[in-house]
Biopython code that builds the backbone (N, CA, C, O; Angstrom):
import numpy as np
from Bio.PDB.StructureBuilder import StructureBuilder

atoms = [
    (1, "MET", "N", (86.652, 78.622, 103.382)),
    (1, "MET", "CA", (86.460, 79.834, 104.164)),
    (1, "MET", "C", (85.449, 80.713, 103.422)),
    (1, "MET", "O", (85.609, 81.007, 102.238)),
    (2, "THR", "N", (84.424, 81.116, 104.136)),
    (2, "THR", "CA", (83.423, 81.980, 103.521)),
    (2, "THR", "C", (83.755, 83.436, 103.803)),
    (2, "THR", "O", (84.408, 83.761, 104.795)),
    (3, "GLY", "N", (83.302, 84.291, 102.927)),
    (3, "GLY", "CA", (83.575, 85.708, 103.079)),
    (3, "GLY", "C", (82.808, 86.309, 104.243)),
    (3, "GLY", "O", (81.709, 85.869, 104.580)),
    (4, "VAL", "N", (83.404, 87.318, 104.846)),
    (4, "VAL", "CA", (82.775, 88.034, 105.949)),
    (4, "VAL", "C", (81.903, 89.141, 105.355)),
    (4, "VAL", "O", (82.391, 89.947, 104.564)),
    (5, "PRO", "N", (80.625, 89.191, 105.725)),
    (5, "PRO", "CA", (79.747, 90.236, 105.191)),
    (5, "PRO", "C", (80.253, 91.627, 105.570)),
    (5, "PRO", "O", (81.069, 91.780, 106.478)),
    (6, "LEU", "N", (79.760, 92.622, 104.867)),
    (6, "LEU", "CA", (80.121, 94.004, 105.156)),
    (6, "LEU", "C", (79.335, 94.507, 106.360)),
    (6, "LEU", "O", (78.162, 94.175, 106.533)),
    (7, "SER", "N", (79.990, 95.306, 107.183)),
    (7, "SER", "CA", (79.272, 95.971, 108.266)),
    (7, "SER", "C", (78.392, 97.052, 107.653)),
    (7, "SER", "O", (78.576, 97.422, 106.493)),
    (8, "SER", "N", (77.446, 97.554, 108.420)),
    (8, "SER", "CA", (76.575, 98.610, 107.901)),
    (8, "SER", "C", (77.367, 99.872, 107.575)),
    (8, "SER", "O", (77.038, 100.573, 106.618)),
    (9, "GLU", "N", (78.406, 100.173, 108.355)),
    (9, "GLU", "CA", (79.229, 101.358, 108.082)),
    (9, "GLU", "C", (80.078, 101.176, 106.823)),
    (9, "GLU", "O", (80.273, 102.125, 106.064)),
    (10, "THR", "N", (80.577, 99.972, 106.602)),
    (10, "THR", "CA", (81.320, 99.705, 105.370)),
    (10, "THR", "C", (80.380, 99.841, 104.178)),
    (10, "THR", "O", (80.744, 100.422, 103.155)),
    (11, "GLN", "N", (79.178, 99.306, 104.312)),
    (11, "GLN", "CA", (78.195, 99.390, 103.228)),
    (11, "GLN", "C", (77.846, 100.841, 102.917)),
    (11, "GLN", "O", (77.707, 101.204, 101.749)),
    (12, "ARG", "N", (77.701, 101.679, 103.950)),
    (12, "ARG", "CA", (77.395, 103.107, 103.733)),
    (12, "ARG", "C", (78.474, 103.778, 102.895)),
    (12, "ARG", "O", (78.171, 104.537, 101.974)),
    (13, "ARG", "N", (79.723, 103.497, 103.213)),
    (13, "ARG", "CA", (80.831, 104.117, 102.485)),
    (13, "ARG", "C", (80.911, 103.564, 101.066)),
    (13, "ARG", "O", (81.167, 104.312, 100.122)),
    (14, "LEU", "N", (80.698, 102.284, 100.913)),
    (14, "LEU", "CA", (80.687, 101.673, 99.587)),
    (14, "LEU", "C", (79.565, 102.283, 98.742)),
    (14, "LEU", "O", (79.771, 102.596, 97.569)),
    (15, "ASP", "N", (78.386, 102.451, 99.332)),
    (15, "ASP", "CA", (77.252, 103.038, 98.614)),
    (15, "ASP", "C", (77.541, 104.466, 98.161)),
    (15, "ASP", "O", (77.066, 104.897, 97.110)),
    (16, "ALA", "N", (78.322, 105.199, 98.956)),
    (16, "ALA", "CA", (78.662, 106.582, 98.608)),
    (16, "ALA", "C", (79.669, 106.657, 97.458)),
    (16, "ALA", "O", (79.744, 107.665, 96.755)),
    (17, "LEU", "N", (80.435, 105.592, 97.274)),
    (17, "LEU", "CA", (81.487, 105.590, 96.262)),
    (17, "LEU", "C", (81.101, 104.929, 94.945)),
    (17, "LEU", "O", (81.569, 105.341, 93.884)),
    (18, "PHE", "N", (80.252, 103.910, 95.004)),
    (18, "PHE", "CA", (79.958, 103.099, 93.823)),
    (18, "PHE", "C", (78.460, 103.048, 93.551)),
    (18, "PHE", "O", (77.647, 103.109, 94.474)),
    (19, "ASP", "N", (78.101, 102.935, 92.261)),
    (19, "ASP", "CA", (76.707, 102.823, 91.833)),
    (19, "ASP", "C", (76.499, 101.544, 91.034)),
    (19, "ASP", "O", (77.442, 100.973, 90.486)),
    (20, "GLY", "N", (75.267, 101.116, 90.980)),
    (20, "GLY", "CA", (74.849, 100.037, 90.089)),
    (20, "GLY", "C", (75.650, 98.767, 90.206)),
    (20, "GLY", "O", (75.927, 98.279, 91.302)),
    (21, "THR", "N", (76.022, 98.234, 89.042)),
    (21, "THR", "CA", (76.747, 96.961, 89.034)),
    (21, "THR", "C", (78.138, 97.106, 89.643)),
    (21, "THR", "O", (78.682, 96.144, 90.184)),
    (22, "GLU", "N", (78.711, 98.296, 89.558)),
    (22, "GLU", "CA", (80.018, 98.496, 90.183)),
    (22, "GLU", "C", (79.916, 98.355, 91.692)),
    (22, "GLU", "O", (80.847, 97.863, 92.330)),
    (23, "ARG", "N", (78.800, 98.777, 92.273)),
    (23, "ARG", "CA", (78.578, 98.625, 93.712)),
    (23, "ARG", "C", (78.575, 97.143, 94.083)),
    (23, "ARG", "O", (79.194, 96.738, 95.066)),
    (24, "THR", "N", (77.877, 96.348, 93.291)),
    (24, "THR", "CA", (77.808, 94.907, 93.551)),
    (24, "THR", "C", (79.191, 94.273, 93.435)),
    (24, "THR", "O", (79.575, 93.449, 94.265)),
    (25, "THR", "N", (79.931, 94.659, 92.407)),
    (25, "THR", "CA", (81.283, 94.133, 92.205)),
    (25, "THR", "C", (82.199, 94.547, 93.349)),
    (25, "THR", "O", (82.967, 93.729, 93.854)),
    (26, "ALA", "N", (82.126, 95.805, 93.760)),
    (26, "ALA", "CA", (82.962, 96.294, 94.854)),
    (26, "ALA", "C", (82.650, 95.541, 96.150)),
    (26, "ALA", "O", (83.563, 95.159, 96.881)),
    (27, "ALA", "N", (81.374, 95.331, 96.430)),
    (27, "ALA", "CA", (80.979, 94.587, 97.632)),
    (27, "ALA", "C", (81.530, 93.174, 97.581)),
    (27, "ALA", "O", (82.048, 92.669, 98.577)),
    (28, "ASP", "N", (81.420, 92.534, 96.426)),
    (28, "ASP", "CA", (81.927, 91.175, 96.257)),
    (28, "ASP", "C", (83.442, 91.116, 96.487)),
    (28, "ASP", "O", (83.939, 90.191, 97.130)),
    (29, "LEU", "N", (84.163, 92.093, 95.967)),
    (29, "LEU", "CA", (85.613, 92.142, 96.165)),
    (29, "LEU", "C", (85.951, 92.263, 97.647)),
    (29, "LEU", "O", (86.839, 91.567, 98.141)),
    (30, "LEU", "N", (85.254, 93.136, 98.351)),
    (30, "LEU", "CA", (85.537, 93.312, 99.777)),
    (30, "LEU", "C", (85.191, 92.064, 100.580)),
    (30, "LEU", "O", (85.954, 91.655, 101.455)),
    (31, "VAL", "N", (84.055, 91.466, 100.287)),
    (31, "VAL", "CA", (83.626, 90.277, 101.033)),
    (31, "VAL", "C", (84.557, 89.096, 100.771)),
    (31, "VAL", "O", (84.950, 88.396, 101.704)),
    (32, "ASN", "N", (84.905, 88.877, 99.523)),
    (32, "ASN", "CA", (85.630, 87.659, 99.169)),
    (32, "ASN", "C", (87.149, 87.794, 99.095)),
    (32, "ASN", "O", (87.861, 86.792, 99.163)),
    (33, "GLN", "N", (87.652, 89.022, 98.956)),
    (33, "GLN", "CA", (89.097, 89.179, 98.818)),
    (33, "GLN", "C", (89.720, 90.063, 99.888)),
    (33, "GLN", "O", (90.943, 90.166, 99.973)),
    (34, "CYS", "N", (88.891, 90.700, 100.702)),
    (34, "CYS", "CA", (89.397, 91.617, 101.714)),
    (34, "CYS", "C", (88.667, 91.347, 103.030)),
    (34, "CYS", "O", (87.956, 92.197, 103.566)),
    (35, "GLY", "N", (88.872, 90.144, 103.517)),
    (35, "GLY", "CA", (88.169, 89.719, 104.729)),
    (35, "GLY", "C", (89.033, 88.816, 105.579)),
    (35, "GLY", "O", (90.205, 89.100, 105.822)),
    (36, "ASN", "N", (88.440, 87.725, 106.027)),
    (36, "ASN", "CA", (89.165, 86.810, 106.901)),
    (36, "ASN", "C", (90.203, 85.974, 106.161)),
    (36, "ASN", "O", (90.820, 85.082, 106.744)),
    (37, "ASN", "N", (90.393, 86.263, 104.883)),
    (37, "ASN", "CA", (91.464, 85.635, 104.113)),
    (37, "ASN", "C", (92.737, 86.480, 104.135)),
    (37, "ASN", "O", (93.764, 86.054, 103.607)),
    (38, "LEU", "N", (92.685, 87.670, 104.738)),
    (38, "LEU", "CA", (93.875, 88.508, 104.856)),
    (38, "LEU", "C", (94.771, 87.954, 105.957)),
    (38, "LEU", "O", (94.276, 87.433, 106.956)),
    (39, "PRO", "N", (96.082, 88.063, 105.780)),
    (39, "PRO", "CA", (96.994, 87.577, 106.817)),
    (39, "PRO", "C", (96.671, 88.201, 108.176)),
    (39, "PRO", "O", (96.443, 89.406, 108.285)),
    (40, "PHE", "N", (96.658, 87.355, 109.205)),
    (40, "PHE", "CA", (96.415, 87.749, 110.595)),
    (40, "PHE", "C", (94.990, 88.224, 110.860)),
    (40, "PHE", "O", (94.722, 88.818, 111.904)),
    (41, "ASN", "N", (94.082, 87.973, 109.937)),
    (41, "ASN", "CA", (92.684, 88.361, 110.118)),
    (41, "ASN", "C", (91.739, 87.166, 109.984)),
    (41, "ASN", "O", (90.556, 87.338, 109.689)),
    (42, "GLU", "N", (92.253, 85.977, 110.197)),
    (42, "GLU", "CA", (91.482, 84.761, 109.998)),
    (42, "GLU", "C", (90.229, 84.696, 110.882)),
    (42, "GLU", "O", (89.227, 84.097, 110.493)),
    (43, "ALA", "N", (90.285, 85.310, 112.067)),
    (43, "ALA", "CA", (89.143, 85.279, 112.991)),
    (43, "ALA", "C", (88.356, 86.592, 112.973)),
    (43, "ALA", "O", (87.517, 86.822, 113.843)),
    (44, "ALA", "N", (88.619, 87.440, 112.002)),
    (44, "ALA", "CA", (87.997, 88.764, 111.952)),
    (44, "ALA", "C", (86.511, 88.684, 111.633)),
    (44, "ALA", "O", (86.048, 87.771, 110.949)),
    (45, "ASP", "N", (85.781, 89.665, 112.149)),
    (45, "ASP", "CA", (84.368, 89.802, 111.814)),
    (45, "ASP", "C", (84.170, 91.121, 111.051)),
    (45, "ASP", "O", (85.123, 91.862, 110.811)),
    (46, "ALA", "N", (82.937, 91.392, 110.683)),
    (46, "ALA", "CA", (82.643, 92.579, 109.857)),
    (46, "ALA", "C", (83.121, 93.863, 110.516)),
    (46, "ALA", "O", (83.651, 94.744, 109.840)),
    (47, "ARG", "N", (82.943, 93.979, 111.807)),
    (47, "ARG", "CA", (83.333, 95.207, 112.521)),
    (47, "ARG", "C", (84.850, 95.344, 112.594)),
    (47, "ARG", "O", (85.387, 96.431, 112.380)),
    (48, "SER", "N", (85.539, 94.251, 112.895)),
    (48, "SER", "CA", (87.002, 94.340, 113.031)),
    (48, "SER", "C", (87.699, 94.530, 111.692)),
    (48, "SER", "O", (88.864, 94.927, 111.657)),
    (49, "LEU", "N", (87.016, 94.257, 110.600)),
    (49, "LEU", "CA", (87.588, 94.458, 109.266)),
    (49, "LEU", "C", (87.346, 95.868, 108.730)),
    (49, "LEU", "O", (87.883, 96.228, 107.682)),
    (50, "GLU", "N", (86.551, 96.666, 109.430)),
    (50, "GLU", "CA", (86.221, 98.002, 108.925)),
    (50, "GLU", "C", (87.457, 98.829, 108.612)),
    (50, "GLU", "O", (87.518, 99.464, 107.559)),
    (51, "ARG", "N", (88.428, 98.838, 109.486)),
    (51, "ARG", "CA", (89.605, 99.688, 109.287)),
    (51, "ARG", "C", (90.289, 99.380, 107.959)),
    (51, "ARG", "O", (90.635, 100.295, 107.211)),
    (52, "ILE", "N", (90.484, 98.112, 107.667)),
    (52, "ILE", "CA", (91.142, 97.705, 106.418)),
    (52, "ILE", "C", (90.233, 97.970, 105.221)),
    (52, "ILE", "O", (90.682, 98.488, 104.198)),
    (53, "ARG", "N", (88.973, 97.619, 105.349)),
    (53, "ARG", "CA", (88.040, 97.820, 104.240)),
    (53, "ARG", "C", (87.816, 99.304, 103.958)),
    (53, "ARG", "O", (87.733, 99.700, 102.796)),
    (54, "PHE", "N", (87.716, 100.129, 104.998)),
    (54, "PHE", "CA", (87.585, 101.572, 104.777)),
    (54, "PHE", "C", (88.822, 102.098, 104.053)),
    (54, "PHE", "O", (88.714, 102.933, 103.156)),
    (55, "ALA", "N", (89.993, 101.607, 104.446)),
    (55, "ALA", "CA", (91.238, 102.050, 103.805)),
    (55, "ALA", "C", (91.215, 101.713, 102.318)),
    (55, "ALA", "O", (91.554, 102.552, 101.483)),
    (56, "ALA", "N", (90.817, 100.497, 101.989)),
    (56, "ALA", "CA", (90.748, 100.091, 100.580)),
    (56, "ALA", "C", (89.750, 100.965, 99.822)),
    (56, "ALA", "O", (90.019, 101.391, 98.699)),
    (57, "LEU", "N", (88.605, 101.229, 100.437)),
    (57, "LEU", "CA", (87.601, 102.082, 99.798)),
    (57, "LEU", "C", (88.119, 103.499, 99.610)),
    (57, "LEU", "O", (87.924, 104.100, 98.554)),
    (58, "LYS", "N", (88.776, 104.033, 100.628)),
    (58, "LYS", "CA", (89.312, 105.399, 100.523)),
    (58, "LYS", "C", (90.312, 105.491, 99.377)),
    (58, "LYS", "O", (90.266, 106.430, 98.583)),
    (59, "LEU", "N", (91.210, 104.520, 99.291)),
    (59, "LEU", "CA", (92.222, 104.536, 98.237)),
    (59, "LEU", "C", (91.608, 104.344, 96.855)),
    (59, "LEU", "O", (92.181, 104.782, 95.858)),
    (60, "SER", "N", (90.461, 103.701, 96.787)),
    (60, "SER", "CA", (89.823, 103.442, 95.493)),
    (60, "SER", "C", (89.275, 104.710, 94.845)),
    (60, "SER", "O", (89.228, 104.799, 93.618)),
    (61, "ASN", "N", (88.862, 105.684, 95.638)),
    (61, "ASN", "CA", (88.208, 106.881, 95.104)),
    (61, "ASN", "C", (87.045, 106.533, 94.180)),
    (61, "ASN", "O", (86.755, 107.267, 93.236)),
    (62, "GLY", "N", (86.383, 105.414, 94.455)),
    (62, "GLY", "CA", (85.230, 105.032, 93.636)),
    (62, "GLY", "C", (85.574, 104.384, 92.314)),
    (62, "GLY", "O", (84.723, 104.313, 91.428)),
    (63, "ASP", "N", (86.797, 103.909, 92.157)),
    (63, "ASP", "CA", (87.258, 103.270, 90.925)),
    (63, "ASP", "C", (87.550, 101.799, 91.212)),
    (63, "ASP", "O", (88.364, 101.490, 92.082)),
    (64, "LEU", "N", (86.897, 100.892, 90.492)),
    (64, "LEU", "CA", (87.070, 99.458, 90.745)),
    (64, "LEU", "C", (88.513, 99.000, 90.552)),
    (64, "LEU", "O", (89.011, 98.179, 91.323)),
    (65, "ALA", "N", (89.179, 99.517, 89.542)),
    (65, "ALA", "CA", (90.570, 99.120, 89.313)),
    (65, "ALA", "C", (91.438, 99.516, 90.507)),
    (65, "ALA", "O", (92.303, 98.753, 90.938)),
    (66, "GLU", "N", (91.199, 100.711, 91.031)),
    (66, "GLU", "CA", (91.966, 101.169, 92.198)),
    (66, "GLU", "C", (91.593, 100.374, 93.446)),
    (66, "GLU", "O", (92.446, 100.132, 94.300)),
    (67, "LEU", "N", (90.332, 99.966, 93.561)),
    (67, "LEU", "CA", (89.926, 99.115, 94.683)),
    (67, "LEU", "C", (90.667, 97.790, 94.627)),
    (67, "LEU", "O", (91.131, 97.289, 95.652)),
    (68, "ARG", "N", (90.779, 97.226, 93.441)),
    (68, "ARG", "CA", (91.523, 95.962, 93.292)),
    (68, "ARG", "C", (92.983, 96.135, 93.706)),
    (68, "ARG", "O", (93.546, 95.266, 94.373)),
    (69, "VAL", "N", (93.593, 97.246, 93.317)),
    (69, "VAL", "CA", (94.987, 97.528, 93.693)),
    (69, "VAL", "C", (95.098, 97.630, 95.215)),
    (69, "VAL", "O", (96.014, 97.061, 95.809)),
    (70, "ALA", "N", (94.174, 98.348, 95.844)),
    (70, "ALA", "CA", (94.205, 98.513, 97.298)),
    (70, "ALA", "C", (94.018, 97.171, 98.006)),
    (70, "ALA", "O", (94.681, 96.902, 99.008)),
    (71, "ILE", "N", (93.133, 96.340, 97.498)),
    (71, "ILE", "CA", (92.907, 95.025, 98.097)),
    (71, "ILE", "C", (94.142, 94.149, 97.938)),
    (71, "ILE", "O", (94.506, 93.417, 98.859)),
    (72, "GLU", "N", (94.787, 94.216, 96.778)),
    (72, "GLU", "CA", (96.026, 93.452, 96.580)),
    (72, "GLU", "C", (97.096, 93.897, 97.574)),
    (72, "GLU", "O", (97.854, 93.072, 98.083)),
    (73, "LEU", "N", (97.160, 95.187, 97.849)),
    (73, "LEU", "CA", (98.096, 95.712, 98.840)),
    (73, "LEU", "C", (97.758, 95.148, 100.219)),
    (73, "LEU", "O", (98.654, 94.731, 100.953)),
    (74, "ALA", "N", (96.491, 95.133, 100.570)),
    (74, "ALA", "CA", (96.055, 94.581, 101.855)),
    (74, "ALA", "C", (96.354, 93.086, 101.949)),
    (74, "ALA", "O", (96.674, 92.583, 103.026)),
    (75, "GLN", "N", (96.254, 92.387, 100.841)),
    (75, "GLN", "CA", (96.533, 90.952, 100.841)),
    (75, "GLN", "C", (98.000, 90.653, 101.109)),
    (75, "GLN", "O", (98.336, 89.622, 101.691)),
    (76, "ARG", "N", (98.876, 91.562, 100.679)),
    (76, "ARG", "CA", (100.311, 91.389, 100.948)),
    (76, "ARG", "C", (100.624, 91.743, 102.397)),
    (76, "ARG", "O", (101.315, 91.001, 103.095)),
    (77, "ASP", "N", (100.101, 92.898, 102.843)),
    (77, "ASP", "CA", (100.325, 93.353, 104.212)),
    (77, "ASP", "C", (99.311, 94.445, 104.512)),
    (77, "ASP", "O", (99.404, 95.548, 103.973)),
    (78, "SER", "N", (98.358, 94.148, 105.354)),
    (78, "SER", "CA", (97.278, 95.096, 105.611)),
    (78, "SER", "C", (97.784, 96.406, 106.213)),
    (78, "SER", "O", (97.122, 97.436, 106.088)),
    (79, "ARG", "N", (98.936, 96.380, 106.857)),
    (79, "ARG", "CA", (99.488, 97.619, 107.417)),
    (79, "ARG", "C", (99.795, 98.624, 106.306)),
    (79, "ARG", "O", (99.658, 99.830, 106.510)),
    (80, "ASP", "N", (100.203, 98.145, 105.151)),
    (80, "ASP", "CA", (100.536, 99.035, 104.039)),
    (80, "ASP", "C", (99.318, 99.806, 103.545)),
    (80, "ASP", "O", (99.414, 100.997, 103.246)),
    (81, "VAL", "N", (98.177, 99.135, 103.458)),
    (81, "VAL", "CA", (96.963, 99.821, 102.990)),
    (81, "VAL", "C", (96.483, 100.810, 104.053)),
    (81, "VAL", "O", (95.941, 101.862, 103.717)),
    (82, "LEU", "N", (96.675, 100.485, 105.317)),
    (82, "LEU", "CA", (96.285, 101.407, 106.392)),
    (82, "LEU", "C", (97.134, 102.671, 106.361)),
    (82, "LEU", "O", (96.610, 103.776, 106.496)),
    (83, "VAL", "N", (98.430, 102.513, 106.186)),
    (83, "VAL", "CA", (99.330, 103.674, 106.122)),
    (83, "VAL", "C", (99.015, 104.513, 104.887)),
    (83, "VAL", "O", (98.943, 105.739, 104.974)),
    (84, "ALA", "N", (98.827, 103.870, 103.748)),
    (84, "ALA", "CA", (98.546, 104.597, 102.503)),
    (84, "ALA", "C", (97.262, 105.422, 102.601)),
    (84, "ALA", "O", (97.153, 106.483, 101.987)),
    (85, "ALA", "N", (96.302, 104.936, 103.369)),
    (85, "ALA", "CA", (95.025, 105.645, 103.513)),
    (85, "ALA", "C", (95.059, 106.688, 104.633)),
    (85, "ALA", "O", (94.100, 107.438, 104.812)),
    (86, "GLY", "N", (96.156, 106.734, 105.383)),
    (86, "GLY", "CA", (96.249, 107.683, 106.492)),
    (86, "GLY", "C", (95.652, 107.154, 107.783)),
    (86, "GLY", "O", (95.374, 107.926, 108.701)),
    (87, "PHE", "N", (95.451, 105.842, 107.863)),
    (87, "PHE", "CA", (94.862, 105.226, 109.047)),
    (87, "PHE", "C", (95.895, 104.463, 109.882)),
    (87, "PHE", "O", (95.525, 103.738, 110.806)),
    (88, "GLY", "N", (97.162, 104.616, 109.571)),
    (88, "GLY", "CA", (98.195, 103.794, 110.190)),
    (88, "GLY", "C", (98.581, 104.153, 111.603)),
    (88, "GLY", "O", (99.062, 103.295, 112.342)),
    (89, "HIS", "N", (98.385, 105.395, 112.003)),
    (89, "HIS", "CA", (98.884, 105.817, 113.311)),
    (89, "HIS", "C", (97.789, 106.062, 114.335)),
    (89, "HIS", "O", (98.079, 106.394, 115.484)),
    (90, "ASP", "N", (96.552, 105.904, 113.938)),
    (90, "ASP", "CA", (95.429, 106.137, 114.841)),
    (90, "ASP", "C", (94.403, 105.027, 114.609)),
    (90, "ASP", "O", (93.855, 104.894, 113.514)),
    (91, "LEU", "N", (94.155, 104.246, 115.637)),
    (91, "LEU", "CA", (93.253, 103.102, 115.505)),
    (91, "LEU", "C", (91.808, 103.493, 115.207)),
    (91, "LEU", "O", (90.998, 102.646, 114.832)),
    (92, "ARG", "N", (91.485, 104.775, 115.373)),
    (92, "ARG", "CA", (90.112, 105.217, 115.134)),
    (92, "ARG", "C", (89.987, 106.214, 113.982)),
    (92, "ARG", "O", (88.890, 106.706, 113.717)),
    (93, "ALA", "N", (91.071, 106.514, 113.306)),
    (93, "ALA", "CA", (91.039, 107.499, 112.214)),
    (93, "ALA", "C", (90.042, 107.108, 111.125)),
    (93, "ALA", "O", (89.394, 107.973, 110.536)),
    (94, "HIS", "N", (89.921, 105.831, 110.863)),
    (94, "HIS", "CA", (89.015, 105.366, 109.809)),
    (94, "HIS", "C", (87.559, 105.717, 110.099)),
    (94, "HIS", "O", (86.766, 105.898, 109.175)),
    (95, "GLU", "N", (87.210, 105.812, 111.375)),
    (95, "GLU", "CA", (85.825, 106.091, 111.747)),
    (95, "GLU", "C", (85.387, 107.492, 111.318)),
    (95, "GLU", "O", (84.204, 107.726, 111.070)),
    (96, "ALA", "N", (86.338, 108.419, 111.230)),
    (96, "ALA", "CA", (86.026, 109.795, 110.855)),
    (96, "ALA", "C", (85.958, 109.993, 109.345)),
    (96, "ALA", "O", (85.469, 111.019, 108.871)),
    (97, "TRP", "N", (86.453, 109.002, 108.582)),
    (97, "TRP", "CA", (86.474, 109.148, 107.128)),
    (97, "TRP", "C", (85.132, 108.733, 106.532)),
    (97, "TRP", "O", (84.571, 107.688, 106.860)),
    (98, "PHE", "N", (84.638, 109.603, 105.638)),
    (98, "PHE", "CA", (83.467, 109.280, 104.828)),
    (98, "PHE", "C", (83.675, 109.941, 103.472)),
    (98, "PHE", "O", (84.077, 111.103, 103.418)),
    (99, "PRO", "N", (83.411, 109.234, 102.376)),
    (99, "PRO", "CA", (83.626, 109.812, 101.046)),
    (99, "PRO", "C", (82.971, 111.180, 100.888)),
    (99, "PRO", "O", (81.801, 111.375, 101.215)),
    (100, "GLY", "N", (83.762, 112.116, 100.378)),
    (100, "GLY", "CA", (83.254, 113.451, 100.144)),
    (100, "GLY", "C", (83.417, 114.387, 101.322)),
    (100, "GLY", "O", (83.113, 115.575, 101.214)),
    (101, "HIS", "N", (83.892, 113.872, 102.449)),
    (101, "HIS", "CA", (84.146, 114.691, 103.639)),
    (101, "HIS", "C", (85.626, 114.642, 103.953)),
    (101, "HIS", "O", (86.272, 113.620, 103.723)),
    (102, "SER", "N", (86.171, 115.720, 104.471)),
    (102, "SER", "CA", (87.580, 115.687, 104.850)),
    (102, "SER", "C", (87.721, 114.973, 106.183)),
    (102, "SER", "O", (86.928, 115.162, 107.105)),
    (103, "ALA", "N", (88.733, 114.167, 106.251)),
    (103, "ALA", "CA", (89.108, 113.494, 107.519)),
    (103, "ALA", "C", (90.316, 112.666, 107.258)),
    (103, "ALA", "O", (90.820, 112.007, 108.166)),
]
sb = StructureBuilder()
sb.init_structure("model")
sb.init_model(0)
sb.init_chain("A")
sb.init_seg("    ")
for serial, (resi, resn, name, xyz) in enumerate(atoms, 1):
    if name == "N":
        sb.init_residue(resn, " ", resi, " ")
    sb.init_atom(name, np.array(xyz, "f"), 0.0, 1.0, " ", f" {name:<3s}", serial, name[0])
structure = sb.get_structure()
């Protein structure tokens, strides 16, 4: 199974949170560990993964260790990472979130 590339919106949020080599590492983590390998997301594409990936990014606060923790949470049950990020009760809440802005 190959990793699902990041959508342009996921990339924008990742770029706002991470710099340099950490950006590359964060992108790799999302592509290879937070994609169509998540339970019930085997047929997911870049757009349909945004909600989960945005949640992981939000919980990371720009810290790779925290991103890994958030991805591990998503790997166990993606609903948990959505709830923790505040995206659990609104299917579009993630769209309003951008690092450094309230939402």
